C-alpha positions in Angstrom: -40.6 -53.3 -47.4 -38.4 -52.6 -50.6 -40.3 -49.2 -50.9 -39.5 -48.4 -47.2 -35.7 -49.4 -47.8 -35.7 -47.2 -51.0 -37.2 -44.3 -49.2 -34.8 -44.6 -46.5 -31.7 -44.9 -48.8 -33.2 -42.0 -50.8 -33.5 -39.9 -47.6 -30.0 -40.7 -46.5 -28.5 -39.6 -49.9 -30.4 -36.6 -49.6 -29.1 -35.6 -46.3 -25.5 -36.3 -47.1 -26.0 -34.2 -50.3 -27.2 -31.3 -48.2 -24.5 -31.7 -45.5 -22.0 -31.6 -48.4 -23.5 -28.5 -49.9 -23.9 -26.6 -46.6 -20.2 -27.4 -45.6 -19.1 -26.2 -49.1 -21.3 -23.0 -48.9 -20.2 -22.4 -45.1 -16.5 -22.5 -46.2 -17.2 -19.6 -48.7 -19.1 -17.7 -46.1 -16.1 -17.9 -43.7 -13.5 -17.2 -46.0 -15.6 -14.0 -47.4 -16.2 -12.7 -43.9 -12.7 -13.3 -42.8 -11.5 -11.1 -46.0 -13.1 -8.0 -44.2 -14.1 -6.1 -47.5 -17.4 -4.5 -48.5 -17.9 -6.8 -51.7 -16.8 -9.8 -49.7 -19.4 -9.3 -47.0 -22.1 -9.0 -49.8 -20.8 -12.2 -51.3 -20.9 -14.1 -47.9 -24.5 -12.9 -47.7 -25.4 -14.6 -51.0 -23.6 -17.5 -50.1 -25.4 -17.9 -46.8 -28.8 -17.4 -48.5 -27.7 -20.6 -50.5 -27.5 -22.5 -47.0 -30.8 -21.1 -45.8 -32.5 -22.5 -48.8 -31.3 -25.9 -47.7 -31.7 -25.4 -44.0 -33.9 -22.2 -42.9 -32.9 -22.3 -39.3 -29.1 -23.1 -39.7 -27.9 -21.2 -36.6 -24.2 -20.5 -37.5 -25.4 -19.1 -40.7 -27.9 -16.9 -39.5 -25.2 -15.7 -37.0 -22.6 -15.0 -39.6 -25.3 -13.2 -41.7 -26.2 -11.1 -38.6 -22.5 -10.3 -37.9 -21.8 -9.4 -41.6 -25.0 -7.2 -41.9 -23.9 -5.3 -38.6 -20.5 -4.9 -40.1 -22.2 -3.2 -43.3 -24.1 -1.2 -41.1 -21.4 0.0 -38.6 -18.5 0.2 -40.8 -19.8 0.9 -44.3 -23.0 2.7 -43.3 -25.1 0.5 -45.6 -28.8 1.7 -45.3 -31.1 -1.1 -44.0 -28.2 -3.2 -43.0 -28.9 -2.8 -39.2 -32.5 -3.9 -39.6 -31.4 -7.0 -41.3 -28.7 -7.8 -38.8 -31.4 -7.8 -36.0 -33.6 -9.8 -38.2 -31.0 -12.5 -38.7 -29.9 -12.2 -35.1 -33.5 -12.8 -33.8 -33.7 -15.9 -35.9 -30.2 -17.2 -34.8 -31.1 -16.4 -30.9 -34.5 -18.2 -31.5 -32.7 -21.3 -33.1 -31.4 -22.2 -29.5 -28.1 -23.8 -28.9 -25.0 -22.2 -27.3 -24.3 -18.5 -28.9 -21.7 -18.7 -31.6 -18.9 -16.1 -31.8 -20.7 -14.5 -34.7 -23.9 -14.1 -32.5 -22.0 -12.4 -29.7 -20.2 -10.2 -32.0 -23.3 -9.2 -33.7 -25.0 -8.4 -30.6 -22.0 -6.1 -29.6 -22.1 -4.4 -33.0 -25.7 -3.8 -32.7 -25.4 -2.3 -29.3 -22.4 -0.2 -30.7 -24.6 1.1 -33.6 -27.5 2.0 -31.4 -25.0 3.8 -29.0 -25.9 1.2 -26.1 -22.3 0.8 -25.3 -22.8 -0.3 -21.5 -25.1 -3.0 -22.4 -23.0 -4.2 -25.2 -20.1 -4.3 -23.0 -21.8 -6.1 -20.3 -23.2 -8.8 -22.7 -19.7 -9.4 -23.9 -18.0 -9.5 -20.4 -20.7 -12.3 -19.5 -19.6 -14.4 -22.4 -15.8 -13.6 -21.4 -16.3 -14.5 -17.8 -17.7 -18.0 -19.0 -14.6 -18.7 -20.9 -16.0 -18.0 -24.3 -14.1 -15.6 -26.4 -12.5 -15.2 -29.9 -10.6 -12.3 -31.7 -14.1 -10.9 -33.1 -15.5 -10.8 -29.7 -12.5 -9.4 -28.3 -12.5 -6.7 -31.1 -15.9 -5.5 -30.3 -15.4 -5.4 -26.5 -12.3 -3.1 -27.3 -14.6 -1.1 -29.5 -17.2 -0.8 -26.9 -14.7 -0.1 -24.2 -13.3 2.8 -26.3 -16.6 4.3 -27.0 -17.4 4.3 -23.1 -14.2 5.4 -21.9 -11.3 5.4 -24.0 -8.6 6.3 -21.3 -9.9 3.7 -18.5 -7.9 0.7 -17.4 -10.7 -1.5 -18.5 -10.0 -0.2 -22.2 -6.4 -1.0 -21.6 -7.1 -4.6 -20.3 -9.4 -4.8 -23.6 -6.5 -3.6 -25.7 -4.4 -6.4 -24.3 -6.9 -8.9 -24.4 -7.3 -8.2 -28.1 -3.7 -8.3 -29.4 -3.0 -11.3 -27.3 -5.9 -13.1 -29.2 -5.5 -12.1 -32.7 -3.4 -14.4 -35.0 -4.4 -13.5 -38.7 -7.8 -11.8 -38.7 -7.7 -9.1 -41.2 -10.7 -7.1 -39.7 -8.7 -7.0 -36.2 -5.6 -6.0 -37.8 -7.3 -3.4 -39.8 -9.2 -2.0 -36.7 -5.8 -1.8 -34.6 -4.0 -0.3 -37.5 -6.4 2.8 -37.6 -6.6 2.9 -33.7 -2.8 3.4 -33.7 -3.0 5.6 -36.6 -5.2 8.1 -34.8 -3.0 8.0 -31.8 0.1 8.9 -34.2 1.8 5.7 -33.0 3.2 5.1 -36.8 5.3 2.0 -35.9 2.4 0.1 -34.4 -0.2 1.4 -37.2 2.4 0.4 -39.9 2.9 -3.3 -38.3 -0.7 -3.7 -37.8 -1.6 -2.6 -41.6 1.3 -4.8 -42.9 
């Protein structure tokens, strides 16, 4: 009986330590991804590996890794990143549960990288219609809408959805800054870059 109680207490301690370690590493992953810089994405991937060493099927971590790799593939042209994104995304999808924002955005980024714009946009619209969205999802919807038909009413709607959803996401403001810069809307570009 004492051995059973001791094993149970040891197991509870181990679970508690693992949860604390995962939380600390997850906080590191989120902060790094939110900084939207090449080096910070690579740091996020390293921290995420620490989580996977504890819980190999951690859906949220696999989703964040897929997203980070997809960003590295699309925005930074890192060789092999798209394949890694697909691998992490397949594992996140297999983990089950409700798709995370990172999963949805990673699917969209992979569709964008593969020039499968309509499919990516259709996938996002399905999530949006169910009431699930976030600034990173809205950003990828806008990017896909720009790629399919930049002057359409749908693209304008996506731009409005994006600008109304964003509060402090560096990636979104950076993307919008370049969007307005390319359209020579200097005031909006300056505001977004600031």
